[in-house]
N, C-alpha and C positions, 0 to 999 in steps of 0.2 A: 319534495323540492318546488313542484309547480303550485302547491296550495298557498304558499307564503306570499308570492306576488299577487294572486287573486284576492287573498284576504286584504292585503295592503291596498290594492285598487279599490275594494268595496268599502275600506275605512275611508279613503279619500273621497269617494263619491258621497258617502253619508255626511262627511264633514263639509263638503261643498253644498249640499242641500241645506244643512243647518245654517250655514252662513247666509244663504239666500233667503231663507225663511225669516231669520232674525232681521235681515235688512228690510224685508217686507212688512214686518210687524209694525215697525214704527210709522211706516207710510200708510197702512191700512186699518189698523185697530183703533177704534175710537176711545176706547178707555172708560166705558161706563161702569160705575161702581156696582151696580146691580145686575150687569151682564157683560162679561169680560169678552164675549165672542161676537160683539157687535163690530162688523166690518164693511169698509167700502169696497165694492168689487171693481172700482175704477182704476185706471192706470195701467192695466195690462195691455200689451201690444198684441195686435192680431197678425195673422200669418201674411197679410197683404200691406203691412207697414202702418195701419191705422192704430188708434189708441182709444181704449174705453174711457169715456168721459167720467170724471169723478164727481162725487156729490149728488148722484142721481139714484143709484141702486145700492142698497145695503143688505147684507146677509146677517142673520142673527140667531141667538137662542131666544128663549122665552123672555117676556118683558114684564112680569108682575112685580118684580123685586127692585124696580128702578127707584133710585132716591130722587128727592125733589130736585137736586142738582142734575141728575140724569135726564129727567123730564125737560128741564130747561135746555139741555144739550140738544135733545131731539127738536125742540122748538127753534133753537138757533140753526140747526140743520135744515129747517123748513120741512120736516116730513109730512107729508100729505096723506099717505096710504100705508096701512099695514096689512100684509097678507099673512094669515095665520094657519099653518098646517096642522095644528093640534085638534084632536077630537074633543067633543063636548066632555067626555069623562076626564081627560087630561086637564082641561081648562077648569073644570069643577075642582079638581085636586090642587092644581098648581095656582089657581087665580087667574083673574083677567089681567091683561096688560095694562100698565100704568102708561098713559099717553098725554101729550099735550091736547087741550080742547080743540076740538074740530078735526082731529084726525080720523080718516075713514078706515074702518076695520072690515076686512073681507075674510070671511072663514071658509076655508076650503080644506076640511080635515082629510088627512091621509092615514089610513090603516088598511089591514087586510091580512091574508094568511101568508106568513113567511116561514120557511123551513118547517111546514106542517102545524104551526102555531096559529090558530085562528085569532083575528083581532089582535095582532102582535103588539100594536100601540098600547092598547089599554092593558093588556097583560104585563107589559113592562112597567106600568104604573105599579102594579102589585109587586113586582120585583124590587123596584125602588123602595117601596114601603117596608119590605121584609128584609131585604139584603140577599134574598135567594135567587141566584141568576142561573141555577142548574138548567132551567129550560132554554137559556140563551148561551150556548157554548161559543167559543171564539169564532167559529165559522159562521154563526149567525150574522155577524157584521158584514161579511162578504156577501152572504145570501140576501140580506135586506136590500142591498144595492142592486142586485140582480133582479129581484122581484119589482123594485120601484120602476124599472124600465121594461117590465115584462107583463104589465097589465094593471097592477094595483093602484098606480098613481097616474096613469095616461090622462085621465079626465082632468085631474087637478093640475098636473103640469101644463096641459093645454090651456086650461083656464088662466094660469099664471102668465103664459105668453100673451094672451088676450089682454090682461091687465097691463102688461108691459108695453103693448102696442099703443096704449092711450097716453099721450104725453101729459094730459091733465093729471094723471095719478103721480107724477113725480114732485119731489123725491119720495121714493117708496123704500120699505123694508119688508122682506119676507123671512119667516122663521118657524121653527118647530120647537122642541124643547131645549136641546142643547146646541142646536145649530150645526149638526155633524151629519146625520143620516139623511133625512128627508131634504133638509136644506142643502146638504152636501151634493146630492144627485141633482137637485134643482139648479144649483149653481153651475155644476159641470155642464148641464144642458144649456144654461144661458151663455156661458162663456164660449162653449163650442159653437153654438149658433152665431155668435158675434165674431168667430174666426180665430179664437185663441187656441194655440197649440196645446195638445194634451198634456205634455210635460208641465206647462204653466198651470193647467187645470189641476193637475196632481199636487202641485206646490201649494196652490190656494187651498185645497182640501186640507192638507197637512198643517197649514198655518193655524188651524184650530187647536192643535196640540200646543202651540206657542202661546195663543191667546188665552187658553184655559189651563195653563200649567199649574197655577196654584189651586184652582177649583178642582183639577183632575186629582192631585194628591190628597186633598181634603176629603173628597167625595169617596174615593177608593177606600180610605181608612174608615169612614163612616160606615160604609156598606159592609165592609168586613166585620166591624164591631157588632152591627145589627145581626149579621148572620151567625154570630157566636151564640145567640139566643136560640138557634134552631138546631135540634139534635140531627147530626149527620156523621157519617164516617170520616175518618182522616182523609181518605181518597176523595170523597165528595166534597170536603171542605177545601182541599187543595184545588179540585176542579172548579169549585165555586169562585175561589179567589182568582183564578186564572180568567174565568168568564167575566168577572167584574172589570179587571184590568184591561181585557181585550175590548170591552165595550166603551171604555173611557179613553183609551189611548189608540188613536187612528193609526192604521197602517196603510201604505200605498196600494196594497192589493185590495183594499175595500172599495175605494173609488174605481179602481181598474176594472172591477166586477161589472160595474154599470156599463162600461164601454163594451166589454166583451159580451155581456149578455144582449145588449142592443145589436151588436154585429152578428151574433149567432142567430137572432130572430128575424132581423131585418136586413142584414147584409153589411150595415155600417151604422155608426151613430147618426150620420146625416140622414140616412134613410128612415131612421127611427123618428126623427124630428119631423119628417115629411109624412111617413105612413102611420107611425104610431100617435103622433100628436096632431097631425093634420095641418101642419105649417106649409104653406106654399113658398115657392122661391121668392115671389114678390114681397111676402110678408117678412121674410128673413132679411131681405135687401132693405126694407123700410125700417126694420129694427136696428139694422147696422148703421144706417143713415142717422137714425135718432140718438143712439147711444155710443157711437164712435165718432172720432174726429180724424181728419186727413193729417198726413205728415206736416203739412204747412200750417196747420191751424190747431196745434195741440197745447193750448193754455190749460184746458182742463185735464 
């Protein structure tokens, strides 16, 4: 008797989240043909009533497949700097970003051991080539967010904040392959440093499911077809299909794992910014002054 009300409440909560994400999609997703997950992180409100300025910081997936029209869009946006989290091996396979002339590219590759898998980023390249994701079960997606704030990306995320501190770099884009794991944790840290509440951080993370909806379905089908060429038991094939879907369809507990891991190691996400990334209070205040506007001046 008690289960029905709980299920109904959960369904309402999910529906409300979907409505919120759908509304945010039109506001934030730029709509590049060659990269559906190119998004403005501006417009979010902070806990002290300020608002992140739009048109300055964008999060994205890889950019090698941009069309000529997409490149013109980046030019119109005034993009000056692109921060690329991909490894040299990933770039070799996926190709270099297509960008307007004069854009500065800063490569700060992120990889490392995740869930006992060394050099996980480059091993994922092999999984994408073959369709064999058995090394990357669903729990990998939670673990990668834990590891990103537990040592393997501290130097790179610290460097990102140094880049963000220099206003001459704006407007800028940072990205990984799909704009979900490495870029997802990076965005969670940036939004948190700017004072955005975690519920909103989580919603921004899940917005990738909306932006990439068509790509997700197509890519899952492609990988399953590729995996059909690999001999494996019915049990393994089922597990592989589940792993593929879990990698491409984001769940809230994935990004929540970043916050929990930071709290476990440092006491809180704020302490991770200070002790893990070396950000001082004044640096965070300066970043908020640079990237947010006061309630009385919120044209951006």
